C-alpha positions as CSV (number, residue, x, y, z in Angstrom):
1,M,-44.2,7.7,-2.4
2,A,-42.3,10.8,-2.7
3,E,-41.5,10.9,1.1
4,G,-40.9,7.8,1.2
5,L,-38.0,7.9,-1.3
6,M,-36.5,11.0,0.9
7,V,-36.1,8.4,3.3
8,Q,-34.7,5.9,2.4
9,V,-32.6,7.0,-0.7
10,P,-30.0,9.4,1.3
11,A,-29.4,6.6,4.1
12,L,-28.3,4.3,0.8
13,T,-26.4,7.0,-0.3
14,E,-24.1,7.5,2.0
15,T,-23.7,4.0,3.1
16,I,-22.8,3.2,-0.3
17,R,-20.5,6.6,0.0
18,L,-18.8,5.4,3.0
19,A,-18.1,1.8,1.6
20,V,-16.5,3.2,-1.4
21,F,-14.6,5.9,0.8
22,I,-13.1,3.8,3.1
23,G,-11.9,1.4,0.5
24,L,-10.7,3.8,-1.6
25,F,-9.0,5.7,1.5
26,A,-7.2,2.3,2.5
27,L,-6.3,1.4,-1.4
28,L,-4.2,5.0,-1.8
29,A,-3.0,5.4,1.3
30,A,-0.9,2.1,1.1
31,A,-0.5,3.0,-2.0
32,E,1.5,6.3,-1.1
33,R,3.6,4.0,1.2
34,L,4.8,1.7,-1.7
35,W,5.2,4.0,-4.3
36,P,5.5,7.9,-3.0
37,R,6.0,10.1,-5.9
38,R,7.1,13.1,-3.7
39,P,9.2,12.8,-0.1
40,L,6.9,14.6,2.4
41,T,8.1,17.9,3.9
42,V,6.4,17.9,7.3
43,S,4.9,16.1,9.8
44,K,2.3,13.4,8.1
45,S,0.0,12.9,11.5
46,R,-0.3,16.5,11.8
47,R,-1.8,16.8,8.4
48,W,-3.3,14.0,8.9
49,L,-5.5,15.5,12.5
50,A,-6.2,18.5,10.5
51,N,-7.4,16.7,7.5
52,I,-9.5,13.6,9.1
53,S,-10.9,16.6,11.6
54,I,-12.7,18.9,8.0
55,I,-13.4,15.9,6.9
56,V,-15.8,15.4,10.3
57,A,-16.6,18.8,10.2
58,D,-18.1,18.9,6.9
59,S,-19.7,15.7,7.7
60,L,-21.2,17.1,10.7
61,V,-22.2,19.6,8.3
62,I,-24.1,17.5,6.0
63,R,-25.8,15.9,8.2
64,L,-27.3,19.0,10.0
65,F,-28.2,21.0,7.0
66,F,-28.7,19.2,4.1
67,P,-31.0,16.6,4.8
68,I,-32.4,16.0,1.4
69,L,-28.9,15.4,-0.5
70,P,-28.8,15.7,-4.1
71,V,-29.6,11.6,-5.0
72,A,-33.0,12.2,-2.6
73,L,-33.7,15.8,-4.8
74,A,-33.5,13.7,-8.3
75,A,-35.7,11.2,-6.5
76,T,-37.8,13.5,-5.7
77,A,-37.9,15.4,-9.2
78,Q,-38.4,12.4,-11.1
79,V,-41.4,11.1,-9.3
80,N,-42.9,14.4,-9.4
81,N,-41.6,15.1,-13.4
82,L,-39.2,17.9,-12.9
83,G,-36.4,19.4,-14.9
84,L,-35.1,19.0,-18.1
85,F,-34.1,15.6,-18.7
86,N,-37.3,14.3,-16.6
87,Q,-39.0,16.1,-19.5
88,L,-37.4,13.9,-22.9
89,S,-37.4,10.7,-23.6
90,L,-33.9,10.3,-23.9
91,P,-32.4,6.1,-23.3
92,S,-31.0,5.4,-19.9
93,W,-27.8,5.2,-21.5
94,L,-27.8,8.7,-23.1
95,N,-29.5,10.0,-20.0
96,M,-27.0,8.6,-17.8
97,T,-24.3,10.2,-20.2
98,A,-25.8,14.0,-20.7
99,G,-26.0,13.7,-16.8
100,L,-22.5,12.8,-16.4
101,L,-21.2,15.3,-18.6
102,V,-23.4,18.3,-17.3
103,L,-22.7,17.5,-13.6
104,D,-18.6,17.2,-14.3
105,L,-18.5,20.7,-16.6
106,V,-19.9,22.5,-13.7
107,I,-17.6,21.2,-11.0
108,Y,-14.9,22.1,-13.1
109,L,-16.6,26.2,-13.9
110,Q,-17.5,26.0,-10.1
111,H,-13.4,25.6,-9.5
112,R,-12.8,28.2,-11.7
113,L,-15.3,30.4,-10.5
114,F,-14.0,29.8,-6.6
115,H,-10.7,31.0,-8.2
116,R,-11.7,33.8,-9.6
117,V,-13.7,35.7,-7.0
118,P,-12.3,36.8,-3.9
119,L,-14.8,36.2,-1.5
120,L,-15.4,32.6,-2.9
121,W,-11.2,32.2,-3.3
122,R,-11.5,32.4,0.7
123,L,-13.6,29.4,1.4
124,H,-11.2,27.9,-1.4
125,R,-8.1,28.7,-0.3
126,M,-8.2,26.6,2.4
127,H,-8.0,23.8,0.4
128,H,-4.7,25.2,-1.0
129,T,-3.1,25.7,2.3
130,D,-1.9,21.4,2.4
131,L,2.5,21.9,2.5
132,D,1.9,18.0,1.1
133,L,-0.2,16.6,-1.4
134,D,-1.8,12.7,-0.9
135,V,-4.9,10.8,-0.4
136,S,-6.3,13.0,2.8
137,T,-6.0,16.2,0.9
138,G,-8.5,15.2,-1.4
139,N,-11.7,16.0,1.1
140,R,-10.2,19.0,2.3
141,F,-12.4,21.4,2.2
142,H,-14.0,24.5,4.4
143,P,-17.6,23.4,5.3
144,F,-19.0,26.4,4.2
145,E,-17.4,25.8,0.8
146,I,-19.4,22.2,1.0
147,A,-22.3,23.5,1.7
148,L,-22.0,26.1,-1.1
149,S,-21.2,23.3,-3.3
150,L,-24.0,21.3,-2.3
151,L,-26.5,24.1,-2.9
152,I,-25.0,24.5,-6.5
153,K,-25.1,21.1,-7.0
154,M,-28.4,20.3,-5.9
155,A,-30.2,23.3,-8.2
156,I,-28.4,21.7,-11.4
157,V,-29.5,18.3,-10.5
158,L,-33.2,20.1,-10.1
159,L,-33.1,22.4,-13.2
160,F,-31.8,19.3,-15.7
161,G,-33.5,16.6,-13.9
162,I,-30.8,14.4,-13.3
163,D,-32.2,10.8,-12.2
164,P,-31.0,10.1,-8.9
165,Q,-28.6,6.3,-9.9
166,T,-26.7,9.1,-12.1
167,V,-26.6,11.8,-9.2
168,L,-25.0,8.7,-6.8
169,L,-23.0,7.5,-9.5
170,F,-21.5,11.1,-9.9
171,E,-21.3,11.5,-6.6
172,I,-19.1,8.7,-5.8
173,L,-17.4,8.9,-9.3
174,L,-16.2,12.6,-8.1
175,N,-15.0,11.3,-4.5
176,A,-13.6,9.0,-5.9
177,T,-10.8,10.8,-8.5
178,S,-10.9,13.9,-6.0
179,M,-8.8,11.3,-3.8
180,F,-6.7,9.5,-6.6
181,N,-5.8,13.1,-8.5
182,H,-4.5,14.3,-4.8
183,A,-2.3,10.8,-3.9
184,N,1.4,10.9,-3.2
185,L,1.6,8.5,-5.8
186,S,4.1,7.5,-8.0
187,I,2.9,5.9,-12.1
188,P,5.4,5.0,-14.5
189,L,5.6,7.5,-17.0
190,P,4.3,5.7,-19.9
191,M,1.2,5.1,-18.5
192,E,1.0,8.2,-17.0
193,R,0.7,9.8,-20.2
194,W,-2.0,7.6,-21.3
195,L,-4.0,7.7,-18.6
196,R,-4.3,11.4,-18.3
197,L,-5.7,11.8,-21.9
198,F,-9.1,10.5,-19.9
199,L,-8.3,10.6,-16.4
200,I,-6.8,13.2,-14.0
201,T,-4.0,12.0,-12.8
202,P,-1.8,13.1,-9.4
203,D,0.7,14.3,-11.6
204,M,-1.7,16.6,-13.7
205,H,-3.5,17.8,-10.8
206,R,-0.3,18.3,-8.4
207,V,0.1,21.3,-10.9
208,H,-2.8,22.8,-9.4
209,H,-1.7,23.2,-6.1
210,S,1.9,25.0,-7.2
211,V,2.6,28.3,-5.5
212,I,2.7,29.6,-8.6
213,P,-0.5,31.5,-10.1
214,R,-0.3,30.8,-13.1
215,E,-0.2,27.3,-12.2
216,T,-2.7,27.1,-9.4
217,D,-5.0,28.6,-12.3
218,S,-4.7,25.2,-14.4
219,N,-6.1,22.1,-14.4
220,F,-9.0,22.7,-12.4
221,G,-11.2,19.6,-13.5
222,F,-11.4,16.9,-11.0
223,S,-12.1,13.5,-13.0
224,Q,-12.3,14.3,-16.6
225,P,-9.5,16.0,-18.4
226,W,-11.5,17.1,-21.3
227,W,-12.7,20.2,-20.1
228,D,-8.7,22.0,-18.9
229,R,-8.1,21.1,-23.0
230,L,-11.2,22.2,-24.2
231,L,-11.3,25.4,-22.1
232,G,-7.6,26.2,-22.3
233,T,-6.5,25.8,-18.8
234,Y,-4.8,22.9,-19.3
235,H,-1.0,23.3,-17.7
236,A,0.8,20.0,-18.5
237,Q,3.8,20.3,-16.3
238,P,5.1,22.2,-13.3
239,R,7.8,24.6,-14.0
240,D,10.4,23.4,-11.2
241,G,9.4,19.4,-11.7
242,H,7.0,17.5,-10.0
243,L,10.0,17.0,-6.7
244,N,11.5,20.3,-6.7
245,M,7.8,22.4,-6.5
246,M,6.4,23.9,-3.5
247,I,3.4,22.9,-3.0
248,G,0.6,25.2,-0.6
249,L,0.4,28.6,-0.5
250,R,3.3,31.4,0.3
251,E,1.4,33.2,2.9
252,Y,1.0,30.1,4.4
253,R,4.4,28.5,5.6
254,K,4.6,27.3,8.8
255,Q,2.8,23.6,9.2
256,D,2.6,24.3,13.4
257,E,-0.1,27.0,12.6
258,L,-1.9,24.9,10.6
259,G,-4.1,22.8,13.1
260,V,-8.4,22.7,12.3
261,W,-9.0,25.6,14.5
262,R,-6.6,27.8,12.5
263,L,-7.9,26.1,9.1
264,L,-11.4,26.6,10.5
265,R,-10.6,30.8,11.0
266,I,-8.8,31.2,7.9
267,P,-11.6,32.5,5.3
268,F,-12.0,35.4,7.5
269,E,-8.6,36.4,7.9
270,S,-7.7,39.4,6.5
271,I,-4.7,38.7,4.7
272,S,-4.6,38.9,0.8
273,A,-8.0,37.5,-0.5
274,R,-5.5,36.3,-3.9
275,R,-3.0,35.0,-3.7
276,G,0.1,36.7,-1.5
277,V,3.2,36.0,-4.7
């Protein structure tokens, strides 16, 4: 029975995630054209070629090296009664809420760790080299970072026994909110102030992509803003304003040197393991 689940669940999960990804990507890309927040500073076509190539590389890594995805692992843990939540008799709504909060907190802490530990920053800094932000940036992560993030997520799923429905919902929400909060999307300010009380908005996350270190080391959340507010890493607005702030890293300022092959080599480059500012 468990083997059957492991075969069926990944295929279903990937189908659902792909459908949500394509639909939301197209919707946000269209919205960015209609209501852009900032003028673009470099060639969009060259950025998108690099970013979409990275997304394809990430997908290949996942398929080749992670045949047991978090949802399949959650299903296996549930069948075998493994993990904390599988030992408790919690109502389904509480089980799902607790699982979502645990996973979201782990992603927040992981993100902080990737900024703080020099070796992990080498992996993560590729994401910060984008010179403009838009929906394509939401999936611009080095394949090695994706692989390590998956391992961490799978360990948490197994340790806590988070059920497969919750893991699937979290995976969809994480991908959707990452695309949303990286979008170059203008939201009316009264709505934006209200929205960022329970969801990370593009304006809130854009601060995290500033070249200024104290701004880069803030707003680490991907979906919920509560962890940044509770744990002291919330930064409301960029020093130079959203239209004038500089996006990216100071040591990577030439778009023609940020093609896909250069991006894949970034973790192995010998420049400063932290930000060169």
